[in-house]
C-alpha positions as CSV (number, residue, x, y, z in Angstrom):
1,M,141.2,65.2,-24.4
2,C,137.5,65.4,-24.6
3,I,135.1,62.6,-23.6
4,V,131.4,61.8,-24.4
5,L,129.5,59.2,-22.4
6,F,126.0,58.3,-23.5
7,S,123.2,55.7,-23.2
8,T,121.0,55.4,-26.3
9,R,117.7,53.5,-26.7
10,N,118.4,51.7,-23.4
11,P,115.4,49.7,-22.1
12,L,116.5,50.7,-18.6
13,H,115.3,54.2,-19.3
14,S,112.8,54.2,-22.1
15,S,111.4,57.5,-20.9
16,Y,114.7,59.0,-22.0
17,P,115.7,57.8,-25.5
18,L,119.1,59.5,-25.0
19,I,121.1,60.4,-22.0
20,L,124.5,62.1,-22.7
21,C,127.2,63.8,-20.8
22,S,130.4,65.3,-22.1
23,N,133.5,67.2,-21.1
24,R,135.3,69.7,-23.4
25,D,139.0,70.0,-22.6
26,E,140.8,73.0,-24.0
27,F,143.4,75.7,-23.3
28,F,141.9,78.3,-21.0
29,A,143.2,81.1,-23.2
30,R,141.2,80.0,-26.2
31,P,138.3,82.4,-26.9
32,T,135.0,80.5,-26.5
33,A,131.3,81.6,-26.2
34,D,129.2,79.9,-23.6
35,A,126.3,77.7,-24.7
36,S,123.4,79.8,-26.0
37,Y,121.1,80.2,-28.9
38,W,123.1,81.7,-31.8
39,T,122.1,85.1,-33.0
40,D,122.8,84.3,-36.6
41,Y,121.2,80.9,-36.4
42,P,118.6,81.2,-33.6
43,H,117.6,77.5,-33.8
44,I,121.1,76.3,-32.8
45,L,121.8,75.8,-29.1
46,A,125.6,75.4,-28.7
47,G,128.8,76.9,-27.4
48,R,131.1,78.4,-30.0
49,D,134.8,78.4,-30.8
50,L,135.5,82.1,-31.4
51,K,139.0,81.4,-32.8
52,A,138.4,78.8,-35.5
53,G,134.6,78.9,-35.7
54,G,132.1,76.0,-35.2
55,T,131.2,74.1,-32.2
56,W,131.8,70.7,-30.5
57,L,128.3,70.0,-29.3
58,G,124.9,71.3,-30.1
59,V,121.2,70.8,-30.5
60,S,118.7,72.2,-33.0
61,K,115.4,73.3,-31.5
62,Q,114.0,73.3,-35.0
63,T,114.5,69.7,-35.8
64,G,115.5,68.0,-32.5
65,R,118.8,66.8,-34.1
66,F,122.0,66.9,-32.2
67,A,125.7,66.4,-32.9
68,V,128.9,66.1,-30.8
69,L,132.5,66.0,-32.1
70,T,135.9,64.9,-30.7
71,N,139.3,65.2,-32.3
72,Y,141.2,62.0,-33.1
73,R,144.4,62.2,-31.2
74,E,147.5,62.0,-33.4
75,R,151.1,62.4,-32.6
76,R,151.7,64.9,-35.4
77,T,149.3,67.4,-34.0
78,L,150.8,67.0,-30.5
79,E,154.5,67.4,-31.1
80,S,154.6,70.9,-29.7
81,I,152.9,69.8,-26.5
82,A,155.4,66.9,-26.1
83,A,158.2,69.4,-26.5
84,G,156.7,71.6,-23.9
85,T,156.3,74.6,-26.3
86,V,152.6,75.0,-25.9
87,G,151.0,77.1,-23.2
88,G,149.5,80.5,-22.3
89,T,148.2,82.3,-25.3
90,T,150.7,81.0,-27.8
91,Q,149.3,77.5,-28.4
92,Q,148.6,76.4,-31.9
93,T,147.9,72.6,-31.7
94,P,145.4,71.8,-28.9
95,V,144.9,68.3,-27.5
96,C,141.2,68.4,-28.1
97,S,139.3,71.3,-29.6
98,C,137.7,72.5,-32.8
99,S,141.0,73.8,-34.1
100,D,143.6,72.0,-36.1
101,G,147.3,71.4,-36.5
102,D,149.7,72.5,-39.3
103,T,148.9,71.4,-42.8
104,P,151.6,70.3,-45.2
105,P,152.3,73.1,-47.8
106,T,151.5,70.8,-50.7
107,A,148.0,70.0,-49.4
108,K,144.8,72.0,-49.3
109,P,144.6,73.7,-45.8
110,K,142.4,71.7,-43.5
111,A,139.0,73.0,-42.6
112,S,138.0,73.5,-38.9
113,R,136.5,70.3,-37.5
114,G,134.0,72.4,-35.5
115,T,132.3,73.4,-38.7
116,I,131.1,69.8,-39.1
117,V,128.6,70.1,-36.2
118,E,127.7,73.6,-37.2
119,E,126.9,72.4,-40.8
120,F,124.8,69.6,-39.6
121,L,122.7,71.7,-37.2
122,K,122.2,74.5,-39.8
123,R,120.6,72.2,-42.4
124,D,116.9,71.5,-42.1
125,D,117.2,68.6,-44.4
126,A,120.2,66.9,-42.9
127,E,119.3,63.3,-41.8
128,P,121.9,61.9,-39.3
129,R,123.0,59.0,-41.4
130,S,123.0,60.6,-44.9
131,F,124.9,63.6,-43.6
132,L,127.7,61.3,-42.3
133,E,127.7,59.3,-45.5
134,D,128.2,62.6,-47.5
135,L,130.9,63.6,-45.0
136,D,132.6,60.3,-45.6
137,T,133.3,61.4,-49.2
138,R,135.2,64.5,-48.0
139,G,136.7,63.3,-44.8
140,G,140.2,64.1,-45.9
141,S,139.4,67.8,-45.8
142,F,139.8,67.6,-42.0
143,E,142.3,66.4,-39.5
144,G,141.3,63.3,-37.6
145,F,137.9,63.4,-35.8
146,N,134.9,61.5,-34.5
147,V,131.3,62.8,-34.8
148,L,128.0,61.5,-33.4
149,T,124.8,62.6,-35.0
150,G,121.2,61.8,-34.2
151,K,117.7,62.8,-33.2
152,T,116.9,63.4,-29.6
153,G,113.3,62.3,-30.1
154,D,114.1,58.6,-30.9
155,G,117.6,58.4,-29.4
156,E,119.0,56.9,-32.5
157,V,122.7,57.7,-32.9
158,Y,125.2,57.4,-35.8
159,W,129.0,57.6,-35.5
160,Y,131.6,58.4,-38.1
161,S,135.4,58.8,-38.0
162,N,137.8,59.7,-40.8
163,R,140.3,57.4,-39.1
164,S,140.0,53.6,-39.6
165,S,139.9,50.7,-37.1
166,A,142.3,48.7,-39.3
167,D,145.3,50.9,-38.7
168,N,143.9,53.7,-36.6
169,R,144.1,55.9,-39.6
170,V,142.5,56.2,-43.1
171,P,145.5,56.0,-45.4
172,E,146.4,59.4,-47.0
173,T,146.4,57.8,-50.4
174,Q,142.6,57.6,-50.2
175,W,142.3,61.4,-50.2
176,D,143.1,63.9,-52.8
177,P,145.5,66.4,-51.0
178,R,144.3,69.2,-53.2
179,T,140.6,68.9,-52.5
180,G,140.3,66.7,-49.5
181,H,137.9,64.4,-51.4
182,K,138.2,60.6,-51.9
183,L,140.3,59.4,-54.8
184,S,138.1,56.3,-55.2
185,T,134.3,56.0,-55.5
186,T,134.0,53.5,-52.7
187,S,133.0,54.5,-49.3
188,G,135.3,54.0,-46.3
189,V,138.3,51.7,-45.9
190,G,138.2,48.7,-48.2
191,G,134.9,49.9,-49.7
192,V,133.1,49.5,-46.4
193,S,131.2,52.5,-45.1
194,Q,132.7,54.1,-41.9
195,V,129.3,55.3,-40.8
196,Q,127.8,53.1,-38.1
197,R,124.5,53.0,-36.4
198,V,125.3,52.8,-32.7
199,D,123.8,49.8,-30.9
200,P,121.4,50.4,-27.9
201,G,123.1,50.7,-24.6
202,I,126.0,52.6,-22.9
203,H,128.9,53.9,-25.0
204,G,132.0,56.1,-24.6
205,L,134.0,58.2,-27.0
206,S,137.2,60.1,-26.3
207,N,140.0,60.9,-28.8
208,A,140.3,57.4,-30.3
209,L,137.6,55.4,-32.0
210,L,134.1,54.8,-30.5
211,D,134.3,52.5,-27.4
212,S,138.1,52.3,-27.5
213,P,139.0,50.8,-24.1
214,W,141.0,53.8,-22.9
215,P,140.9,53.9,-19.0
216,K,138.9,57.1,-18.9
217,V,136.3,55.6,-21.3
218,S,136.0,52.3,-19.5
219,R,135.8,54.1,-16.1
220,G,133.3,56.6,-17.5
221,T,130.9,54.1,-19.0
222,E,131.0,52.0,-15.8
223,K,130.2,55.0,-13.7
224,L,127.4,56.1,-16.1
225,G,126.0,52.6,-15.8
226,H,125.9,52.9,-12.0
227,V,124.1,56.2,-12.1
228,L,121.5,54.8,-14.5
229,E,121.0,51.7,-12.4
230,K,120.5,53.8,-9.3
231,T,118.1,56.3,-11.0
232,F,116.0,53.8,-12.9
233,S,116.2,50.7,-10.8
234,G,112.8,49.2,-10.3
235,A,111.2,51.1,-13.1
236,G,110.5,48.0,-15.1
237,D,110.2,49.4,-18.6
238,G,112.1,52.5,-17.6
239,S,109.1,54.8,-17.6
240,A,107.0,53.7,-14.6
241,I,108.7,55.9,-11.9
242,A,109.1,59.6,-11.4
243,V,112.7,60.6,-12.0
244,D,114.3,63.4,-9.9
245,E,116.0,65.0,-12.9
246,D,117.9,67.5,-10.8
247,R,119.5,64.7,-8.9
248,L,120.2,62.8,-12.2
249,V,121.9,65.9,-13.7
250,E,124.1,66.3,-10.6
251,D,125.0,62.6,-10.6
252,L,126.0,62.9,-14.3
253,F,128.1,66.0,-13.5
254,A,129.8,64.0,-10.7
255,V,130.8,61.4,-13.3
256,L,132.3,64.1,-15.4
257,R,134.1,65.6,-12.4
258,D,136.1,62.3,-11.7
259,D,139.8,63.3,-11.9
260,T,141.1,59.8,-11.2
261,R,144.2,59.2,-13.3
262,A,145.1,55.9,-14.9
263,D,148.1,54.1,-13.3
264,I,149.1,53.1,-16.8
265,P,147.7,55.6,-19.3
266,P,147.5,55.0,-23.0
267,D,150.7,56.1,-24.9
268,T,149.4,58.8,-27.2
269,G,152.8,60.2,-28.0
270,I,152.9,63.3,-25.8
271,G,154.9,61.8,-22.9
272,P,154.0,61.0,-19.3
273,T,153.8,64.7,-18.3
274,A,150.6,65.0,-20.3
275,D,149.5,61.4,-20.9
276,R,148.7,60.7,-17.2
277,P,146.8,63.9,-16.4
278,T,144.7,63.6,-19.6
279,S,143.9,59.9,-18.7
280,A,141.3,61.3,-16.2
281,I,137.7,62.1,-17.2
282,F,138.2,65.5,-15.7
283,V,141.5,66.9,-16.9
284,R,143.8,69.2,-15.0
285,L,147.0,70.4,-16.7
286,P,147.9,73.7,-15.1
287,E,151.5,73.7,-16.5
288,F,149.9,74.1,-19.9
289,A,147.0,76.3,-18.8
290,Y,144.8,73.5,-20.1
291,G,142.0,71.4,-18.7
292,T,138.3,70.6,-18.6
293,R,136.6,73.9,-19.4
294,A,133.0,72.8,-19.8
295,S,130.8,69.8,-18.9
296,T,127.4,69.3,-20.6
297,V,124.5,67.1,-19.8
298,V,121.8,66.3,-22.3
299,L,118.6,64.5,-21.3
300,A,116.3,63.7,-24.3
301,R,112.8,62.8,-23.1
302,A,110.4,60.5,-25.0
303,D,107.9,63.4,-25.5
304,G,110.5,65.1,-27.7
305,S,111.6,67.7,-25.2
306,V,115.3,68.1,-24.2
307,R,117.1,69.4,-21.2
308,V,120.6,70.8,-21.7
309,V,122.8,72.0,-18.9
310,E,126.3,73.4,-19.3
311,R,128.7,73.9,-16.4
312,R,131.9,75.8,-16.9
313,Y,135.2,75.7,-15.1
314,G,138.1,78.0,-14.6
315,P,141.9,77.3,-14.5
316,K,141.7,76.3,-10.8
317,C,138.9,73.8,-11.6
318,E,136.4,76.2,-9.9
319,V,132.9,76.5,-11.3
320,V,132.6,79.8,-13.1
321,G,129.2,79.6,-14.7
322,E,126.2,77.4,-15.5
323,E,123.2,77.6,-17.8
324,G,120.3,75.4,-18.3
325,F,117.9,75.1,-21.3
326,E,114.6,73.4,-22.0
327,V,114.2,72.7,-25.7
328,Q,111.1,71.4,-27.6
329,A,111.7,70.5,-31.3
330,G,109.7,72.9,-33.4
331,D,109.5,75.5,-30.7
332,A,110.3,79.2,-31.3
333,G,112.7,79.3,-28.4
334,A,113.9,78.0,-25.0
335,R,111.5,77.8,-22.2
């Protein structure tokens, strides 16, 4: 169960068009590369799923574009967890990662969702909205997901999910099971595009739709709001005060480290053993060797530069590593 909390084009902090923090929850046995510049695509700054490929969050130093992805939580892909058969190195259907569950034998095998972020960051010509509109035509090629795309320079963010708000799922009849492409020429459910420009302000995304009122999302957005008020209070237009960025980064990591569990967690079909632990922002599920493995903070400044910090955790919730990067769109490398 991953979570993304962000504030975009918020007048409270106009000197930072985008402030984003995110947790990646995953099995600790799953092979993963730490955030770094990729050797095969040196302009991409991201972690990497070494099992299925792709990534969950990344920034392009070439274009200043970013993307972040969460899986849409569905009962079918979590049956093995509910049955208690997933753990150690044998898991096949994670709660939230860039990998995928089983595909019906009559359908085309589903592509890894992590390749969505990778594809967007690889392409020099990929505009955030048009990329998602194209993705909308082939959304059936993947299991359920949410993806945010945008430009760090202006903080404008777009959201797309291949699951609908009408019934929490795009009906299978809209997709060709052989190709994963739409059977109709209309876009989205009922002919309405699923791509949305995110309104200015504070938002949260977990493993349902954007701003779904899950306890962890509501708690996270509230805590993010408190941090921003504390940091930028008295700034007027959000740019008139000097910001202690190191303090801001630590405050955002503290939001992501909140392990408070919901008294009444959302029923996601995996039972109370996993539902309540995964209702926290910071997840601990030692019985499944699963939990929050990485927290990432992204501060996009108005001058086009971006600060990215990744903090990693081990099975006992201990910090096992941290890297920080300074990115300027168009630069040859990190500074």
